[in-house]
C-alpha positions as YAML, in Angstrom:
chain: A
units: angstrom
residues:
- id: 1
  name: MET
  ca: [5.50, -22.25, 10.87]
- id: 2
  name: ARG
  ca: [5.73, -19.14, 8.81]
- id: 3
  name: MET
  ca: [2.29, -17.74, 9.57]
- id: 4
  name: GLN
  ca: [2.53, -18.32, 13.03]
- id: 5
  name: LEU
  ca: [5.52, -16.43, 13.28]
- id: 6
  name: SER
  ca: [4.15, -13.70, 11.16]
- id: 7
  name: ARG
  ca: [1.55, -13.11, 13.15]
- id: 8
  name: ALA
  ca: [3.78, -12.26, 16.34]
- id: 9
  name: LEU
  ca: [5.94, -10.36, 14.23]
- id: 10
  name: SER
  ca: [3.66, -8.18, 12.56]
- id: 11
  name: LEU
  ca: [2.77, -6.79, 16.06]
- id: 12
  name: PHE
  ca: [6.39, -5.38, 16.38]
- id: 13
  name: THR
  ca: [5.77, -3.72, 13.44]
- id: 14
  name: LEU
  ca: [2.64, -2.19, 13.97]
- id: 15
  name: LEU
  ca: [3.44, -1.17, 17.60]
- id: 16
  name: GLY
  ca: [6.34, 0.71, 15.89]
- id: 17
  name: LEU
  ca: [7.68, 0.42, 19.70]
- id: 18
  name: ALA
  ca: [10.78, -2.42, 19.17]
- id: 19
  name: ALA
  ca: [13.33, 0.09, 20.68]
- id: 20
  name: LYS
  ca: [14.02, 2.09, 17.58]
- id: 21
  name: GLY
  ca: [15.18, 5.01, 19.38]
- id: 22
  name: GLN
  ca: [13.67, 8.45, 20.09]
- id: 23
  name: VAL
  ca: [17.38, 10.38, 19.15]
- id: 24
  name: ALA
  ca: [17.60, 11.30, 15.45]
- id: 25
  name: GLN
  ca: [20.14, 8.49, 13.46]
- id: 26
  name: ALA
  ca: [23.39, 10.73, 13.33]
- id: 27
  name: GLN
  ca: [26.48, 9.57, 10.98]
- id: 28
  name: SER
  ca: [27.43, 6.13, 11.52]
- id: 29
  name: TYR
  ca: [26.43, 3.72, 14.39]
- id: 30
  name: VAL
  ca: [25.74, 0.17, 15.38]
- id: 31
  name: LYS
  ca: [23.21, -0.91, 17.29]
- id: 32
  name: LEU
  ca: [22.20, -4.10, 19.25]
- id: 33
  name: ASN
  ca: [18.62, -4.84, 20.04]
- id: 34
  name: GLU
  ca: [17.20, -7.77, 21.97]
- id: 35
  name: LEU
  ca: [13.36, -7.98, 22.44]
- id: 36
  name: LEU
  ca: [11.06, -10.41, 24.03]
- id: 37
  name: TYR
  ca: [7.21, -10.97, 23.27]
- id: 38
  name: ASP
  ca: [5.08, -13.23, 25.49]
- id: 39
  name: GLU
  ca: [1.84, -14.32, 25.44]
- id: 40
  name: GLY
  ca: [1.99, -16.27, 28.65]
- id: 41
  name: ARG
  ca: [1.42, -20.13, 28.44]
- id: 42
  name: PRO
  ca: [0.87, -21.76, 26.29]
- id: 43
  name: GLY
  ca: [0.71, -18.88, 24.00]
- id: 44
  name: ILE
  ca: [3.72, -17.66, 21.58]
- id: 45
  name: THR
  ca: [6.91, -16.45, 22.86]
- id: 46
  name: VAL
  ca: [9.17, -15.01, 20.61]
- id: 47
  name: LYS
  ca: [13.04, -13.75, 21.05]
- id: 48
  name: GLU
  ca: [14.36, -11.48, 18.78]
- id: 49
  name: THR
  ca: [17.95, -10.32, 18.34]
- id: 50
  name: GLU
  ca: [18.59, -7.41, 15.83]
- id: 51
  name: VAL
  ca: [21.90, -5.84, 14.57]
- id: 52
  name: GLU
  ca: [21.83, -3.10, 12.61]
- id: 53
  name: ALA
  ca: [24.99, -0.80, 11.03]
- id: 54
  name: VAL
  ca: [25.07, 2.33, 9.08]
- id: 55
  name: VAL
  ca: [27.93, 3.94, 7.71]
- id: 56
  name: GLU
  ca: [27.59, 7.57, 6.44]
- id: 57
  name: PHE
  ca: [30.38, 8.50, 3.97]
- id: 58
  name: GLU
  ca: [31.75, 11.97, 3.62]
- id: 59
  name: ASN
  ca: [29.70, 12.43, 0.57]
- id: 60
  name: GLN
  ca: [26.60, 11.77, 2.69]
- id: 61
  name: ASP
  ca: [26.10, 8.17, 0.87]
- id: 62
  name: LYS
  ca: [24.82, 5.61, 3.19]
- id: 63
  name: PHE
  ca: [25.31, 1.89, 3.55]
- id: 64
  name: ASN
  ca: [23.12, -0.03, 6.06]
- id: 65
  name: LEU
  ca: [22.97, -3.39, 7.04]
- id: 66
  name: LEU
  ca: [20.48, -5.10, 9.58]
- id: 67
  name: TYR
  ca: [20.51, -9.01, 10.67]
- id: 68
  name: VAL
  ca: [17.47, -10.20, 12.43]
- id: 69
  name: HIS
  ca: [17.16, -13.62, 14.42]
- id: 70
  name: ASP
  ca: [14.25, -14.83, 15.67]
- id: 71
  name: SER
  ca: [13.13, -17.98, 17.65]
- id: 72
  name: MET
  ca: [9.28, -18.70, 18.54]
- id: 73
  name: THR
  ca: [7.70, -21.41, 20.31]
- id: 74
  name: GLY
  ca: [4.44, -21.77, 21.78]
- id: 75
  name: ALA
  ca: [0.93, -22.46, 20.79]
- id: 76
  name: SER
  ca: [-1.72, -20.84, 18.29]
- id: 77
  name: PRO
  ca: [-5.45, -21.34, 17.36]
- id: 78
  name: ASN
  ca: [-5.77, -23.68, 14.51]
- id: 79
  name: GLY
  ca: [-9.28, -23.30, 13.53]
- id: 80
  name: VAL
  ca: [-10.71, -26.06, 15.09]
- id: 81
  name: VAL
  ca: [-13.47, -25.29, 17.39]
- id: 82
  name: SER
  ca: [-13.03, -26.76, 21.04]
- id: 83
  name: SER
  ca: [-16.06, -28.29, 22.75]
- id: 84
  name: THR
  ca: [-15.72, -25.82, 25.31]
- id: 85
  name: THR
  ca: [-14.12, -22.16, 25.13]
- id: 86
  name: THR
  ca: [-12.78, -22.19, 28.63]
- id: 87
  name: VAL
  ca: [-10.21, -24.41, 30.16]
- id: 88
  name: THR
  ca: [-7.77, -24.70, 33.25]
- id: 89
  name: GLY
  ca: [-4.43, -25.82, 33.78]
- id: 90
  name: ALA
  ca: [-2.05, -26.94, 30.93]
- id: 91
  name: SER
  ca: [-4.81, -26.68, 28.46]
- id: 92
  name: ALA
  ca: [-5.41, -22.78, 28.78]
- id: 93
  name: GLY
  ca: [-5.81, -20.81, 25.93]
- id: 94
  name: ALA
  ca: [-3.31, -18.56, 24.24]
- id: 95
  name: ALA
  ca: [-4.39, -15.74, 26.02]
- id: 96
  name: GLY
  ca: [-3.19, -17.07, 29.14]
- id: 97
  name: SER
  ca: [-6.25, -16.09, 30.73]
- id: 98
  name: GLY
  ca: [-8.37, -19.38, 30.58]
- id: 99
  name: GLN
  ca: [-10.05, -18.91, 27.46]
- id: 100
  name: LEU
  ca: [-9.36, -19.79, 24.23]
- id: 101
  name: ALA
  ca: [-9.19, -17.35, 21.02]
- id: 102
  name: ARG
  ca: [-12.44, -17.65, 19.51]
- id: 103
  name: GLY
  ca: [-12.98, -20.95, 21.19]
- id: 104
  name: GLN
  ca: [-10.55, -22.83, 19.20]
- id: 105
  name: ASN
  ca: [-7.87, -25.61, 20.15]
- id: 106
  name: LEU
  ca: [-3.88, -24.88, 19.84]
- id: 107
  name: THR
  ca: [-1.45, -26.52, 17.85]
- id: 108
  name: THR
  ca: [2.02, -26.21, 19.07]
- id: 109
  name: PHE
  ca: [5.16, -25.34, 17.22]
- id: 110
  name: LYS
  ca: [8.80, -24.22, 17.13]
- id: 111
  name: ASP
  ca: [10.27, -22.16, 14.58]
- id: 112
  name: THR
  ca: [12.96, -19.59, 13.92]
- id: 113
  name: ARG
  ca: [14.11, -17.11, 11.47]
- id: 114
  name: ASN
  ca: [16.94, -15.32, 10.11]
- id: 115
  name: ALA
  ca: [16.55, -12.06, 7.92]
- id: 116
  name: TYR
  ca: [19.02, -9.63, 6.21]
- id: 117
  name: ASN
  ca: [18.30, -6.33, 4.77]
- id: 118
  name: VAL
  ca: [21.36, -4.50, 2.75]
- id: 119
  name: GLY
  ca: [20.88, -1.07, 1.60]
- id: 120
  name: TYR
  ca: [22.58, 1.61, -0.28]
- id: 121
  name: THR
  ca: [21.72, 5.30, -0.12]
- id: 122
  name: LEU
  ca: [22.97, 7.59, -2.83]
- id: 123
  name: GLN
  ca: [22.75, 11.32, -2.10]
- id: 124
  name: ALA
  ca: [21.78, 12.53, -5.85]
- id: 125
  name: GLY
  ca: [22.02, 15.86, -5.39]
- id: 126
  name: ARG
  ca: [21.55, 18.61, -2.25]
- id: 127
  name: LEU
  ca: [17.85, 17.67, -2.07]
- id: 128
  name: LEU
  ca: [17.28, 14.06, -3.44]
- id: 129
  name: ALA
  ca: [18.31, 10.93, -2.29]
- id: 130
  name: LEU
  ca: [17.68, 7.20, -3.86]
- id: 131
  name: THR
  ca: [17.81, 4.38, -1.68]
- id: 132
  name: GLY
  ca: [18.03, 0.27, -2.99]
- id: 133
  name: THR
  ca: [17.40, -2.55, -0.69]
- id: 134
  name: TYR
  ca: [17.71, -6.28, -0.87]
- id: 135
  name: VAL
  ca: [16.10, -8.34, 1.94]
- id: 136
  name: TYR
  ca: [15.97, -11.94, 2.51]
- id: 137
  name: SER
  ca: [14.33, -14.12, 5.33]
- id: 138
  name: LYS
  ca: [14.35, -17.84, 5.63]
- id: 139
  name: GLU
  ca: [12.37, -20.06, 7.94]
- id: 140
  name: THR
  ca: [11.90, -23.94, 8.10]
- id: 141
  name: ASP
  ca: [9.11, -23.80, 5.65]
- id: 142
  name: TYR
  ca: [9.23, -20.26, 3.99]
- id: 143
  name: LEU
  ca: [12.05, -18.30, 2.02]
- id: 144
  name: SER
  ca: [11.35, -14.66, 1.20]
- id: 145
  name: GLN
  ca: [13.46, -12.50, -1.61]
- id: 146
  name: GLY
  ca: [12.83, -9.27, -2.53]
- id: 147
  name: GLY
  ca: [14.04, -5.86, -3.23]
- id: 148
  name: GLN
  ca: [12.69, -2.00, -2.50]
- id: 149
  name: LEU
  ca: [13.42, 1.16, -4.51]
- id: 150
  name: GLY
  ca: [12.92, 4.57, -2.95]
- id: 151
  name: PHE
  ca: [13.84, 8.16, -2.93]
- id: 152
  name: LYS
  ca: [13.59, 11.05, -0.59]
- id: 153
  name: LEU
  ca: [13.02, 14.77, -2.22]
- id: 154
  name: GLU
  ca: [13.09, 17.73, -0.11]
- id: 155
  name: LEU
  ca: [11.35, 21.01, -1.76]
- id: 156
  name: ASN
  ca: [10.49, 24.55, -0.26]
- id: 157
  name: GLN
  ca: [13.63, 25.45, 1.73]
- id: 158
  name: LYS
  ca: [13.43, 21.65, 3.27]
- id: 159
  name: ASN
  ca: [10.23, 22.35, 4.81]
- id: 160
  name: THR
  ca: [8.67, 19.91, 2.52]
- id: 161
  name: THR
  ca: [9.55, 16.41, 2.22]
- id: 162
  name: LEU
  ca: [8.31, 13.28, -0.38]
- id: 163
  name: ASN
  ca: [9.24, 9.89, -0.24]
- id: 164
  name: GLY
  ca: [8.32, 6.91, -2.40]
- id: 165
  name: THR
  ca: [8.94, 3.49, -2.11]
- id: 166
  name: ALA
  ca: [8.30, 0.34, -4.37]
- id: 167
  name: ARG
  ca: [8.94, -3.24, -2.71]
- id: 168
  name: GLN
  ca: [8.44, -6.75, -4.34]
- id: 169
  name: THR
  ca: [9.07, -9.98, -2.54]
- id: 170
  name: ASN
  ca: [8.89, -13.50, -4.24]
- id: 171
  name: ASP
  ca: [8.16, -16.03, -1.49]
- id: 172
  name: THR
  ca: [8.30, -19.96, -1.60]
- id: 173
  name: ILE
  ca: [6.20, -21.93, 0.69]
- id: 174
  name: SER
  ca: [7.32, -25.36, 1.90]
- id: 175
  name: PRO
  ca: [4.40, -26.84, 4.50]
- id: 176
  name: THR
  ca: [5.91, -29.38, 6.58]
- id: 177
  name: LEU
  ca: [2.80, -31.52, 6.17]
- id: 178
  name: PRO
  ca: [1.94, -35.00, 4.53]
- id: 179
  name: HIS
  ca: [1.57, -34.82, 0.77]
- id: 180
  name: ALA
  ca: [2.18, -31.03, 0.49]
- id: 181
  name: VAL
  ca: [3.79, -29.30, -2.45]
- id: 182
  name: GLU
  ca: [5.68, -26.33, -2.61]
- id: 183
  name: GLN
  ca: [3.93, -23.07, -3.37]
- id: 184
  name: LYS
  ca: [4.74, -19.83, -4.67]
- id: 185
  name: LYS
  ca: [3.29, -15.99, -3.88]
- id: 186
  name: ARG
  ca: [4.38, -12.35, -5.08]
- id: 187
  name: THR
  ca: [4.02, -9.35, -3.06]
- id: 188
  name: ALA
  ca: [4.04, -6.13, -4.17]
- id: 189
  name: GLU
  ca: [3.88, -2.78, -2.48]
- id: 190
  name: TYR
  ca: [3.94, 1.03, -3.57]
- id: 191
  name: ALA
  ca: [3.61, 4.13, -1.39]
- id: 192
  name: LEU
  ca: [3.83, 7.87, -1.22]
- id: 193
  name: SER
  ca: [3.99, 10.23, 1.66]
- id: 194
  name: ALA
  ca: [4.70, 13.97, 2.10]
- id: 195
  name: THR
  ca: [5.76, 15.63, 5.47]
- id: 196
  name: GLN
  ca: [4.99, 19.31, 5.67]
- id: 197
  name: LEU
  ca: [6.55, 21.92, 8.28]
- id: 198
  name: LEU
  ca: [4.06, 24.24, 9.46]
- id: 199
  name: ALA
  ca: [6.05, 25.81, 12.11]
- id: 200
  name: PRO
  ca: [9.33, 25.18, 13.89]
- id: 201
  name: TRP
  ca: [7.22, 23.46, 16.52]
- id: 202
  name: ALA
  ca: [4.53, 21.86, 14.16]
- id: 203
  name: LEU
  ca: [4.68, 19.48, 11.34]
- id: 204
  name: VAL
  ca: [1.98, 17.67, 9.35]
- id: 205
  name: ASN
  ca: [2.35, 14.15, 7.13]
- id: 206
  name: PHE
  ca: [0.10, 12.47, 4.89]
- id: 207
  name: GLY
  ca: [0.61, 8.72, 3.38]
- id: 208
  name: TYR
  ca: [-0.85, 6.38, 0.91]
- id: 209
  name: THR
  ca: [0.15, 2.79, 0.01]
- id: 210
  name: TYR
  ca: [-0.98, 0.13, -2.58]
- id: 211
  name: GLY
  ca: [-0.53, -3.42, -2.53]
- id: 212
  name: THR
  ca: [-0.89, -6.47, -4.30]
- id: 213
  name: ASN
  ca: [-0.61, -10.34, -3.33]
- id: 214
  name: GLN
  ca: [-0.43, -12.97, -6.14]
- id: 215
  name: GLY
  ca: [0.14, -16.84, -5.55]
- id: 216
  name: TYR
  ca: [-0.71, -19.05, -2.49]
- id: 217
  name: LEU
  ca: [-2.34, -17.08, 0.28]
- id: 218
  name: THR
  ca: [-3.57, -19.80, 2.32]
- id: 219
  name: GLU
  ca: [-2.70, -20.73, 5.66]
- id: 220
  name: PRO
  ca: [-1.61, -24.55, 5.25]
- id: 221
  name: TYR
  ca: [-1.56, -25.00, 8.94]
- id: 222
  name: LYS
  ca: [-5.09, -23.72, 9.74]
- id: 223
  name: LYS
  ca: [-8.32, -25.62, 9.47]
- id: 224
  name: ILE
  ca: [-12.01, -24.74, 9.73]
- id: 225
  name: MET
  ca: [-15.09, -27.07, 11.06]
- id: 226
  name: VAL
  ca: [-17.85, -27.74, 8.88]
- id: 227
  name: GLY
  ca: [-20.45, -29.43, 10.72]
- id: 228
  name: THR
  ca: [-18.36, -31.71, 12.56]
- id: 229
  name: ALA
  ca: [-15.99, -32.54, 9.81]
- id: 230
  name: GLN
  ca: [-12.64, -30.64, 9.70]
- id: 231
  name: TYR
  ca: [-11.14, -29.25, 6.19]
- id: 232
  name: HIS
  ca: [-8.16, -27.22, 5.63]
- id: 233
  name: GLU
  ca: [-8.62, -23.55, 5.30]
- id: 234
  name: ALA
  ca: [-8.77, -21.93, 1.40]
- id: 235
  name: ARG
  ca: [-8.12, -18.22, 0.66]
- id: 236
  name: PRO
  ca: [-8.30, -16.72, -2.32]
- id: 237
  name: ASP
  ca: [-5.50, -16.45, -4.73]
- id: 238
  name: SER
  ca: [-4.84, -12.49, -4.97]
- id: 239
  name: ARG
  ca: [-5.53, -9.75, -2.87]
- id: 240
  name: LEU
  ca: [-5.60, -5.70, -3.38]
- id: 241
  name: THR
  ca: [-4.80, -3.69, -0.13]
- id: 242
  name: GLN
  ca: [-4.71, 0.13, 0.14]
- id: 243
  name: SER
  ca: [-4.08, 2.35, 3.11]
- id: 244
  name: VAL
  ca: [-4.13, 6.24, 3.78]
- id: 245
  name: SER
  ca: [-2.39, 7.76, 6.61]
- id: 246
  name: ALA
  ca: [-2.45, 11.21, 8.35]
- id: 247
  name: GLY
  ca: [-0.78, 12.35, 11.55]
- id: 248
  name: ILE
  ca: [0.66, 16.11, 13.23]
- id: 249
  name: LYS
  ca: [3.36, 16.27, 15.44]
- id: 250
  name: VAL
  ca: [3.69, 19.52, 17.45]
- id: 251
  name: LYS
  ca: [6.27, 20.53, 20.40]
- id: 252
  name: PRO
  ca: [4.68, 22.81, 22.51]
- id: 253
  name: LEU
  ca: [6.91, 23.20, 24.80]
- id: 254
  name: ASP
  ca: [10.72, 22.97, 24.83]
- id: 255
  name: PHE
  ca: [10.91, 19.40, 26.69]
- id: 256
  name: ALA
  ca: [7.79, 17.99, 25.38]
- id: 257
  name: ALA
  ca: [5.97, 17.03, 22.19]
- id: 258
  name: VAL
  ca: [2.98, 15.18, 21.00]
- id: 259
  name: ASP
  ca: [2.89, 12.80, 18.24]
- id: 260
  name: LEU
  ca: [-1.14, 11.70, 16.85]
- id: 261
  name: GLN
  ca: [-1.11, 9.43, 13.92]
- id: 262
  name: TYR
  ca: [-4.12, 7.80, 11.90]
- id: 263
  name: ARG
  ca: [-4.28, 5.01, 9.41]
- id: 264
  name: TYR
  ca: [-7.42, 3.57, 7.50]
- id: 265
  name: TYR
  ca: [-7.05, 0.25, 5.75]
- id: 266
  name: TRP
  ca: [-8.94, -1.96, 3.02]
- id: 267
  name: ASP
  ca: [-8.79, -4.68, 0.95]
- id: 268
  name: ASP
  ca: [-10.67, -6.61, -1.43]
- id: 269
  name: TRP
  ca: [-11.22, -9.69, 1.19]
- id: 270
  name: LYS
  ca: [-13.45, -6.74, 2.82]
- id: 271
  name: ILE
  ca: [-11.41, -6.22, 5.60]
- id: 272
  name: SER
  ca: [-10.96, -2.71, 6.76]
- id: 273
  name: SER
  ca: [-9.36, -1.39, 9.78]
- id: 274
  name: ASN
  ca: [-9.16, 2.16, 11.75]
- id: 275
  name: THR
  ca: [-5.41, 2.53, 13.49]
- id: 276
  name: THR
  ca: [-5.21, 5.60, 15.86]
- id: 277
  name: GLN
  ca: [-1.59, 6.12, 17.78]
- id: 278
  name: LEU
  ca: [-1.01, 8.57, 20.40]
- id: 279
  name: ARG
  ca: [2.45, 9.45, 21.53]
- id: 280
  name: LEU
  ca: [3.48, 11.71, 24.41]
- id: 281
  name: LEU
  ca: [7.67, 12.73, 24.70]
- id: 282
  name: GLY
  ca: [9.31, 14.35, 27.29]
- id: 283
  name: GLU
  ca: [12.80, 15.65, 27.65]
- id: 284
  name: ILE
  ca: [13.89, 15.01, 31.17]
- id: 285
  name: SER
  ca: [17.14, 16.34, 31.02]
- id: 286
  name: GLU
  ca: [20.10, 16.48, 28.33]
- id: 287
  name: SER
  ca: [20.50, 12.62, 28.72]
- id: 288
  name: TRP
  ca: [17.14, 11.12, 29.37]
- id: 289
  name: LEU
  ca: [14.15, 11.06, 26.71]
- id: 290
  name: THR
  ca: [10.80, 9.33, 27.56]
- id: 291
  name: ALA
  ca: [7.65, 8.28, 25.79]
- id: 292
  name: VAL
  ca: [4.09, 6.87, 26.60]
- id: 293
  name: THR
  ca: [2.24, 5.20, 23.48]
- id: 294
  name: PHE
  ca: [-1.48, 3.96, 23.31]
- id: 295
  name: ARG
  ca: [-2.26, 2.45, 20.01]
- id: 296
  name: ASN
  ca: [-5.93, 1.12, 19.17]
- id: 297
  name: TYR
  ca: [-6.84, -0.87, 16.34]
- id: 298
  name: GLU
  ca: [-9.76, -2.41, 15.40]
- id: 299
  name: GLN
  ca: [-10.81, -4.32, 11.98]
- id: 300
  name: THR
  ca: [-13.88, -6.00, 10.26]
- id: 301
  name: GLY
  ca: [-13.57, -9.76, 9.34]
- id: 302
  name: ALA
  ca: [-12.83, -11.29, 5.70]
- id: 303
  name: TYR
  ca: [-15.99, -12.28, 3.81]
- id: 304
  name: PHE
  ca: [-15.16, -15.75, 3.94]
- id: 305
  name: TRP
  ca: [-14.24, -15.76, 7.51]
- id: 306
  name: ALA
  ca: [-16.19, -17.73, 9.95]
- id: 307
  name: ASN
  ca: [-15.31, -19.37, 13.21]
- id: 308
  name: SER
  ca: [-17.12, -22.42, 12.10]
- id: 309
  name: LEU
  ca: [-19.43, -23.52, 9.25]
- id: 310
  name: PRO
  ca: [-23.03, -25.38, 9.22]
- id: 311
  name: ASP
  ca: [-22.81, -28.90, 7.64]
- id: 312
  name: ALA
  ca: [-24.09, -28.05, 4.24]
- id: 313
  name: ALA
  ca: [-23.40, -29.45, 0.56]
- id: 314
  name: GLY
  ca: [-19.79, -29.37, 1.18]
- id: 315
  name: PRO
  ca: [-17.38, -26.23, 2.59]
- id: 316
  name: PRO
  ca: [-17.30, -23.42, 0.30]
- id: 317
  name: LYS
  ca: [-14.69, -22.41, -2.34]
- id: 318
  name: TYR
  ca: [-13.21, -19.68, 0.24]
- id: 319
  name: ARG
  ca: [-13.13, -20.47, 4.00]
- id: 320
  name: SER
  ca: [-11.06, -19.55, 7.13]
- id: 321
  name: ALA
  ca: [-11.34, -19.77, 10.79]
- id: 322
  name: ASP
  ca: [-8.08, -17.75, 11.02]
- id: 323
  name: VAL
  ca: [-8.65, -15.25, 14.33]
- id: 324
  name: ARG
  ca: [-6.26, -13.03, 12.38]
- id: 325
  name: LEU
  ca: [-8.76, -12.60, 9.53]
- id: 326
  name: SER
  ca: [-11.66, -11.97, 12.01]
- id: 327
  name: PRO
  ca: [-13.43, -9.09, 13.63]
- id: 328
  name: TYR
  ca: [-11.33, -7.86, 16.47]
- id: 329
  name: LYS
  ca: [-10.18, -4.87, 18.51]
- id: 330
  name: SER
  ca: [-6.44, -4.39, 20.16]
- id: 331
  name: GLN
  ca: [-4.76, -2.15, 22.11]
- id: 332
  name: THR
  ca: [-1.29, -1.08, 23.13]
- id: 333
  name: LEU
  ca: [0.15, 0.96, 25.83]
- id: 334
  name: ALA
  ca: [4.02, 1.28, 26.25]
- id: 335
  name: LEU
  ca: [6.35, 3.04, 28.23]
- id: 336
  name: SER
  ca: [9.96, 3.62, 26.70]
- id: 337
  name: ALA
  ca: [13.27, 5.61, 27.24]
- id: 338
  name: THR
  ca: [16.57, 6.47, 25.79]
- id: 339
  name: TYR
  ca: [19.48, 7.49, 27.89]
- id: 340
  name: LYS
  ca: [22.54, 9.13, 26.42]
- id: 341
  name: LEU
  ca: [25.39, 8.14, 28.02]
- id: 342
  name: SER
  ca: [27.74, 10.25, 26.10]
- id: 343
  name: GLU
  ca: [28.40, 11.37, 22.37]
- id: 344
  name: SER
  ca: [28.69, 7.88, 21.13]
- id: 345
  name: TRP
  ca: [26.76, 5.44, 23.50]
- id: 346
  name: SER
  ca: [23.07, 5.63, 23.90]
- id: 347
  name: PHE
  ca: [20.90, 3.14, 25.40]
- id: 348
  name: ASP
  ca: [16.78, 2.45, 24.55]
- id: 349
  name: GLY
  ca: [14.58, 0.25, 26.83]
- id: 350
  name: MET
  ca: [10.71, -0.18, 26.12]
- id: 351
  name: VAL
  ca: [7.84, -2.11, 27.91]
- id: 352
  name: ALA
  ca: [4.62, -2.67, 26.25]
- id: 353
  name: LYS
  ca: [1.21, -4.59, 27.08]
- id: 354
  name: TYR
  ca: [-0.97, -5.67, 23.95]
- id: 355
  name: ALA
  ca: [-4.31, -6.72, 24.53]
- id: 356
  name: GLN
  ca: [-7.33, -8.28, 21.88]
- id: 357
  name: TRP
  ca: [-10.87, -8.56, 22.10]
- id: 358
  name: VAL
  ca: [-13.84, -9.79, 20.26]
- id: 359
  name: PRO
  ca: [-16.02, -6.47, 19.52]
- id: 360
  name: GLN
  ca: [-19.03, -6.29, 21.38]
- id: 361
  name: GLY
  ca: [-22.01, -8.08, 19.60]
- id: 362
  name: GLU
  ca: [-19.70, -10.15, 17.64]
- id: 363
  name: GLU
  ca: [-19.68, -13.40, 20.01]
- id: 364
  name: GLU
  ca: [-20.88, -13.76, 23.34]
- id: 365
  name: GLY
  ca: [-18.75, -12.41, 25.82]
- id: 366
  name: GLY
  ca: [-17.11, -9.90, 23.35]
- id: 367
  name: SER
  ca: [-15.32, -7.03, 25.35]
- id: 368
  name: VAL
  ca: [-14.00, -3.72, 24.88]
- id: 369
  name: GLY
  ca: [-12.44, -1.40, 27.32]
- id: 370
  name: LEU
  ca: [-8.72, -0.57, 28.09]
- id: 371
  name: PHE
  ca: [-6.87, -4.04, 28.93]
- id: 372
  name: ASN
  ca: [-10.15, -5.78, 30.47]
- id: 373
  name: ASP
  ca: [-8.12, -9.01, 30.92]
- id: 374
  name: ASN
  ca: [-10.92, -10.86, 32.33]
- id: 375
  name: LYS
  ca: [-12.55, -10.77, 28.63]
- id: 376
  name: ALA
  ca: [-9.63, -10.67, 26.54]
- id: 377
  name: MET
  ca: [-8.81, -12.89, 23.76]
- id: 378
  name: LEU
  ca: [-5.28, -12.41, 23.92]
- id: 379
  name: HIS
  ca: [-2.99, -10.54, 25.80]
- id: 380
  name: ALA
  ca: [1.10, -10.30, 25.65]
- id: 381
  name: ILE
  ca: [3.93, -8.44, 27.24]
- id: 382
  name: VAL
  ca: [6.50, -6.84, 24.84]
- id: 383
  name: ALA
  ca: [9.81, -5.67, 26.20]
- id: 384
  name: SER
  ca: [13.23, -4.60, 24.57]
- id: 385
  name: LEU
  ca: [16.66, -3.43, 25.21]
- id: 386
  name: ALA
  ca: [18.84, -2.02, 22.77]
- id: 387
  name: ALA
  ca: [22.53, -0.46, 22.77]
- id: 388
  name: LYS
  ca: [23.63, 1.75, 20.07]
- id: 389
  name: TYR
  ca: [27.42, 3.03, 19.34]
- id: 390
  name: THR
  ca: [27.92, 6.11, 17.11]
- id: 391
  name: PHE
  ca: [31.09, 6.87, 15.47]
...
């Protein structure tokens, strides 16, 4: 179930915590990363294996290969409102706290994903690098293929860096449902960012992204209650997304650094979000680096979202009870560390807790506050361990 898998995997991307390493990538290397995402029972569990290889040539060109295998099992809210929002025992909700997400029933599933990224970076000059990447991802009911072109330009004696990317993917959706037909979707995203060194101990960064989605954007496995009847959800066949970001990184002490980032997102489905991330890094010794990361995310709901609808003259044209399109707030707290065993070997470890709530006023029982699991709509543990060999 593609959309179920994407939901959990998107958390890893947003967190930026999947043991990517705090040591700057140097020369050629091979890296193996194992990651676990677990919402408890009967929620979603994802196990991910990632193998990354980068070969840097004498002229500073680079070839990179990334392989990712994900397996997912568990249960996810399906949009159908339960007669009660609290259950016990084996019927407990995805949050693992005895509460169903938005009071919806759960659908169990099992899926796997295999993905490949193959890229080459051409050092076109002393200050300019050009990158091309092919991306491929295959699941039981979903095939995605595409590419990305990018550049990196250094200016002002390398104190200013400009980055740009253009990415497009073409997807084929094949729902495993009776009478379902194959669907198509195309996604394009363009991003520009700039980094400016203010002092040897401080730099700032800014970014802007623009994206378009065209085609089949509906989640085929989700439903919505209209009165006492169940209908499949239906979303618009286009979506325009934009975001702006800014951040500052400072190193007030030789052994400590602070990284503060902010991102504002909005789209024509009337969803907007604010993301703030604070990261504190410390160098315990020449061999040990540690980091503490806190991330806060808040979003509004899509204009066509509702947990359920009254029984009127049939369902509206656009409708969804998907909790990912609803108003909610989430927080993440993570601890990570890197150990450099030698010039060739290093190891990364990370453990994080993710929690999600309905904002105050959206629904009765809504809650805010750092990891108040008593009211959490969903919470999960994320852990990873990676080994890297540089040569």
